[in-house]
C-alpha positions, 0 to 999 in steps of 0.5 A: 456500527459506524464510528462516532465523531467527537471533533466539531466540523468547526474545529480547525485543529483536525484539519491542521493534523490532516494537512501535517499527516498528508505531507508527512504520508506523502514524504514517507510514501516518496521514500518507501516507492523509491526503493521498489523499482531498484530492488531487483537491480540492487540483488544483481549488484550483490552478486546474483547473476543466474536470471531464476536466482534473481527472480527468486531472491526478488520474490523473496525480499518482497515477501519478507517485509509483507510476512512480518507486517501481516503478522504485526499489523493487528498488534500495532492496531490494537496498541493503537486503540488502547494507547493512542494513534499518533505514536504508532505514526511515528513508530512506523515512520521512525522505524522504517528510517532506521531499517531502510537506512540499514539496506545500504550496508547489505552485502548478501541477498539474504542480509537484504531480505532479513532487513526487509523483514525488519522494515515490515515488522516495524512499519505500516505508515498507511494503516497507522495514518489511516486510523490517526485521520478516521479517528480525528476527521468529523463524520461529515468530513470523513470521506474527503479526508480519507480521499485526500490521504490516499492521494498523498499515498498515490502522490507519493507512489507517482514520484517515488519510483521515478526518484529512486531510479533517477537516484540510482542511475546517477548516484548508485543504488545505496544512495536510494536507501539513504535517501528513503531513511532521511525522508522517513525520519522527516515525516516522523519529525513532522507528525511528532513536531506538528500533530496534536491528538486528544486521546482518550484510553479505554478505562473499562475492561469491556473496552479493553478487548485483548488482541484475540478478542478484538480480531475475533470481533471484527472478523465475525462480521460478514460485512468486514470479512467480505471487504477484507477478501476483496481488498485481498484479492485486489491487492494480490493482483496488484503485487504480482507484477512487482518483481518482474515489472523492471525485468519485463521493462529491461527487455524493451528499452535500451541498456542503461536506462532500465531503472529509470524507465521503470521508475517512470512506468510505475510512477505514472500508474501511480499518477493515474491511481491518484486521478482515479482515486479523486474522480471515481471516489466522488462518483462513488459517493453518488452511485455507491461504492459497490457500482464503481467498484465492480467496473474498476476491479473488471476493467483492470482485468481486461487491461492486464491481458494484452500487457502479456503480448506488447512487444515495445514500451509505449503500449505497456506504459499506456495500459499499465497506467489506464490499469493504475486509474482503475486500481485507484477507484477500487482502492478508494471504494473499499476504504470508504466502506471499510471506514463506515463499518469500523465499530467506534473504538476499534478503528485501529483494530480493523485497519490492522487487519486490513493491513494484515490482509494486504500484506499477506497479499504483499507476501503471496503476490510476489511468491506467486508472481516468481513461480509463474514466471519461472514455470510460464515465463516472465509475461505470465504474472500479467495473465495471473494479475488478470485472473486475480482481478476477475476473482475480486470482481466476482466477490464484489458482485456476490459479497460486498454490500452497499454502504448504508447512507 
């Protein structure tokens, strides 16, 4: 069943809401992604010096956030279907502002890991904003609206790591957390002041499904389950490098420049993802999502293999940027497929479940990464990434259905 669209295509309210959400989400992701490249270095500043211990705590800090988000995402999604989508965006942004601001006060790696877990429980701006946009946009503008939102996510991810690296190198690591908290508060304020949601809560008992009933209904759909599976594999692949990429960059660049260059590397990857989302997203409208998704996944697998062997920073930057372009096409095609399959009135639950699978991948990816790095060396996660993308490609070839026109 497809989602119904109550707003008229000629209405201006949904357009205004979309652009407010776009800027708010860009601001939020700009903040979130600014802390990513500095987390392993922040662990070192907190007193961890043993290389294997740095790898362990880096993986734990990335995974703590993901585990709590995986648990809470379906709950927030069900509450969005019951009480409105706008409050969920506000909760995610204001909650993130508090959690990340407190990270500047951390004195031990354990405190930082606990605050990351707190952040995961409160946030989830991508799922919340996607649900809000999908519930507001008219049917004939759904793809464009979700594409623009994806562009905001990639744009924020492009500039955030670079900003975080520069702030960390010039003002210190703790200043990065203050900056992020301020940006998230600003994004939440935009939504609170300028987004208008005409939400009608479900009235009948059949419409008010419990959390377990909503989750069971979504997972019983073979079409949705296959998309969730591919999303999980692709995200696992995407997160395998998070704990080790800054350390690989550190081994290839002069001392003192690692944070800035690491931010640039991740920023270029996200910028390429934004370009891929636009270019390949349009191509998928003509060819079908599956025909774009499959070559993107296989290209990502191929591009990560030579990254294991690079001996200088330039080829790493080129290959990692190209893989970002392919990933942008993958995520856009997956989002479009999921949007068309989400039942009317259950968008929050479906996107909450997608966030759960994404968060599980966010948790498993860093843990698998640190295991591979400890056992097989710092570069081994590149080969693990290639393997995960290959599995996602196989799943797409045999399981994912074409979206019906």
